[in-house]
matplotlib code that plots the C-alpha trace (Angstrom):
import matplotlib.pyplot as plt

x = [0.0, 1.6, 0.4, 1.5, 1.1, 1.6, 2.4, 1.9, 3.9, 1.3, 1.6, 3.1, 4.6, 7.7, 10.1, 8.6, 5.0, 4.4, 0.9, -0.9, -1.5, 2.1, 3.2, 0.9, 2.4, 6.0, 5.5, 3.8, 6.2, 5.6, 5.4, 2.6, 0.4, 1.2, -2.0, -4.4, -3.3, -6.4, -5.5, -7.1, -6.2, -4.8, -6.4, -7.7, -6.7, -8.6, -6.4, -5.4, -7.8, -7.4, -9.3, -11.6, -15.1, -17.9, -20.5, -23.2, -22.6, -21.2, -22.8, -21.4, -20.6, -18.5, -16.7, -16.0, -14.6, -12.2, -11.2, -10.5, -8.3, -5.9, -3.7, -1.1, -3.0, -4.7, -8.5, -8.8, -6.2, -7.8, -11.2, -9.6, -7.8, -11.0, -14.0, -14.2, -15.1, -14.3, -12.0, -9.3, -11.4, -14.5, -12.3, -10.9, -14.3, -15.7, -13.0, -13.2, -17.0, -16.4, -13.7, -11.2, -9.0, -5.4, -6.3, -4.8, -7.2, -5.6, -6.7, -10.4, -12.7, -16.0, -18.1, -16.0, -16.2, -20.0, -20.1, -18.0, -20.4, -23.4, -21.7, -20.9, -24.4, -25.8, -23.3, -24.1, -27.8, -27.2, -25.1, -27.6, -30.6, -28.9, -29.6, -26.1, -25.3, -22.0, -19.8, -16.7, -14.4, -11.8, -9.2, -8.9, -5.4, -6.7, -9.4, -6.8, -4.5, -7.3, -8.3, -8.7, -7.8, -11.5, -12.0, -8.9, -10.1, -13.5, -12.0, -9.7, -12.6, -14.6, -11.7, -11.2, -14.9, -14.7, -11.7, -13.6, -16.5]
y = [0.0, 3.3, 6.8, 9.5, 13.2, 15.3, 19.0, 21.1, 24.4, 27.1, 29.6, 33.0, 31.7, 33.5, 32.9, 35.8, 34.9, 31.2, 29.6, 28.9, 25.3, 24.4, 26.3, 24.1, 20.9, 22.2, 23.1, 20.0, 17.7, 14.7, 16.7, 18.9, 16.1, 13.2, 13.6, 13.9, 11.5, 10.8, 7.8, 4.4, 1.8, 4.5, 5.1, 8.6, 10.4, 13.4, 16.5, 17.4, 19.4, 23.2, 23.9, 26.4, 27.3, 26.1, 28.7, 26.1, 25.4, 28.7, 32.1, 35.3, 36.4, 33.3, 33.7, 37.4, 36.8, 34.2, 36.6, 39.5, 37.2, 36.8, 39.8, 41.0, 39.6, 41.5, 41.3, 39.3, 36.8, 36.4, 35.7, 33.2, 31.4, 31.3, 30.5, 27.0, 27.0, 30.7, 31.4, 34.1, 36.1, 36.0, 36.9, 39.9, 41.0, 41.0, 43.3, 45.4, 45.8, 47.1, 49.5, 47.6, 46.1, 45.8, 46.8, 44.9, 43.1, 45.0, 48.4, 47.6, 49.7, 48.6, 50.0, 48.2, 44.9, 45.3, 46.0, 42.8, 40.8, 42.2, 41.4, 37.8, 37.4, 38.2, 35.8, 33.0, 33.4, 33.1, 29.9, 28.4, 29.1, 27.8, 31.1, 31.5, 30.8, 28.9, 30.4, 28.7, 30.5, 28.5, 30.0, 29.2, 27.9, 25.5, 24.2, 23.6, 21.8, 19.2, 18.9, 15.3, 14.2, 14.2, 17.7, 18.8, 17.4, 19.0, 22.4, 22.3, 21.4, 24.4, 26.8, 25.5, 26.1, 29.6, 30.5, 29.4, 31.8]
z = [0.0, -1.1, -0.5, -2.8, -2.3, -5.4, -4.8, -7.9, -7.9, -8.3, -11.1, -10.2, -7.0, -5.8, -2.9, -1.0, -1.7, -2.1, -2.3, 1.0, 0.1, -0.6, 2.5, 4.6, 3.1, 3.5, 7.2, 8.5, 10.3, 12.5, 15.7, 14.4, 12.9, 15.2, 17.2, 14.3, 11.6, 9.4, 7.2, 6.7, 9.3, 11.7, 15.1, 15.4, 18.6, 19.8, 20.2, 23.8, 25.9, 25.7, 29.0, 27.3, 28.4, 26.3, 25.2, 25.6, 29.3, 30.7, 31.1, 29.6, 33.1, 33.8, 30.5, 31.0, 34.5, 33.0, 30.2, 32.6, 34.7, 31.7, 32.6, 30.1, 27.1, 24.3, 24.6, 21.3, 22.5, 25.9, 24.2, 21.8, 24.6, 26.8, 24.7, 23.0, 19.3, 18.5, 15.7, 15.7, 13.3, 15.6, 18.6, 16.7, 15.5, 19.0, 20.3, 17.1, 17.5, 21.1, 19.9, 22.1, 19.3, 20.4, 24.0, 26.9, 29.3, 32.2, 30.7, 30.5, 32.7, 34.2, 31.4, 28.8, 30.7, 30.9, 27.1, 26.6, 28.7, 26.7, 23.4, 24.5, 25.9, 22.4, 20.8, 23.3, 22.6, 18.9, 19.4, 21.9, 19.7, 16.5, 14.8, 13.4, 9.8, 9.3, 6.7, 5.4, 3.1, 1.2, -1.0, -4.7, -4.1, -1.4, -3.8, -6.5, -4.1, -3.5, -7.1, -8.3, -11.8, -12.7, -11.5, -13.4, -16.7, -16.1, -15.3, -18.3, -20.6, -19.2, -19.6, -23.1, -23.9, -22.5, -24.7, -27.8, -27.1]

ax = plt.figure().add_subplot(projection="3d")
ax.plot(x, y, z, "-o")
ax.set_aspect("equal")
plt.show()
């Protein structure tokens, strides 16, 4: 049983700006992917616990108290390291919406902490009521990196058809 991974050099790739997909492949080593190998016949191991608070079981007040205890951190970093399931983008957006982007947790006053709690309360209600709409953005380079031979043939035929028109 052999497993081959073909990495195609993307067009217009330079040393200073290479494609995201090839960067991911180049930078993965055994220490990074040893916990989450997803291949046939391999046992899948869950990643280690990050000790974050779940928005489904904790109140906004509990989460804010934990965030405020992370002294010396930027607000967006404290949110990211505290709340389970939030992406860096969402964490930054929360702090940006409150006009607290790049502000240290230590520098928050009571009004700002209350605003953070209100913002998180709104977010938690959206999560608990399943009112959120999941959005996944994938780069074109990422899609091309996972292109199968069948997809490649189809895409090339479509591009050839477009050129004829």
